[in-house]
N, C-alpha and C positions, 0 to 999 in steps of 0.2 A: 730463581735466576740469580746469578752471581751479583754480589753487591757492586763489583767494579763495573759491570755492564750496566746495571741500573743507574749507577752514578753518571756514567757517560750519557746514557739516554736522557737523564734529567738535565744534564748540562746542555744537550742539544735541544731539548724541549724548551728550556728557558731562553736559549739563544733565538729559537724560532718564534716563541711567544712574543718576545720583545719586538720582533719585526713583523708580527701578525702574518706569518707565512702559512698557517694551517690551511688557509683557503687554496693554496697552491700545492699542498702535499697530499693529493689524492693517492690511492694505491697505484693507479696507472702512472701518474707523474713521478712518483718515487721509484717505481720499477724502471721507468725510462731513465731516470737519473742514475740508477745503478748501472744500467747498460751503457749509458753515455760515458760515465766516468771509467768503466772498465775498458771501453774502446780507447779512451785517452791513454790509459796505461799501456794497452797493446801498441799504440802508435809509437811509444818510446822505443820499441824493439823492432818495428817494421823495417824490413830490408837490411837488417844487421846480421852479420855472421856471428857465430858463437864467440869467436875471438873478439870481435868488435864489442859485443855485449859485455864480455869479461873486462875489457879495457874501460868501457863506460862506467861499470860498477865501481871502479876505483876513483872516479871523478866526483868531487863533492857537489858540483853543480848538477850533475846528472842524478846523484843520490837525492838531492833536494827535490828535483822534479818527480822522481820515483816516489819519494815519501809523500809528496803532496797528492799525487794521484791515488795512492793506496789510502790515504786519509780521506779523500773525497768519496771513494767507494765505501769505506767504513762508515762515514757520516750517513750516507744514504741508506745503508743496511740498518744502522742503529735507528735512524728516523723512521724507516719503513716498519721495523719491528715495534717501535714505541707507539706509532700511530695505529697499528693494526693488531696489537695484542699477541705478537709472536714472542714466545720465550726462547731466545736464541740458544741458551745452554741446553734446554730440553730438546729443541729442534735438532741441534747438532748431535746430541747423544743418540736420539732416535735414528737419525740418518746414518750415523756410524754403525749402529746395530744392523740396519738394513744392508749397508755396504759390506759388512763382515759376512753376512749370509750370501750376498751376490758374489763376493770375491774371497772365497776361502783361501787361506794361506797356501795350502798344498797345490792349488791351481793357479793362483795369481802371482806367487812369488816370482819376480824377475820378468813378468809378462806385462805387456801393455794392451793385451786383448780385452775387449769388452766382455762383460759377464756372459752374454749370449753367444760368444764365439768359442767357449771352452768345449 
């Protein structure tokens, strides 16, 4: 695994160890945390037009909220992988290989169809 990711996981582990949070970080609870934080990210965009979103992205206060939500999601993903032995780099590389097979360039370029709709 990348040393940068390992370093971040260790930082999160230390943070959580200091607070004795392992007892709360079951696979179920961490998965719920990922989903909850992703929902909070989606909430920032709910009921906004594309133009409103573009305007918001120029706002430093909105960017701060956006960054916080993305960081929360990343925290839970790093913690989940750290607690459950998921090598994030290997998992992503493996998934991208599967995606390349499902979405060959000649069929997927410029298309938003799911692989089973080709």
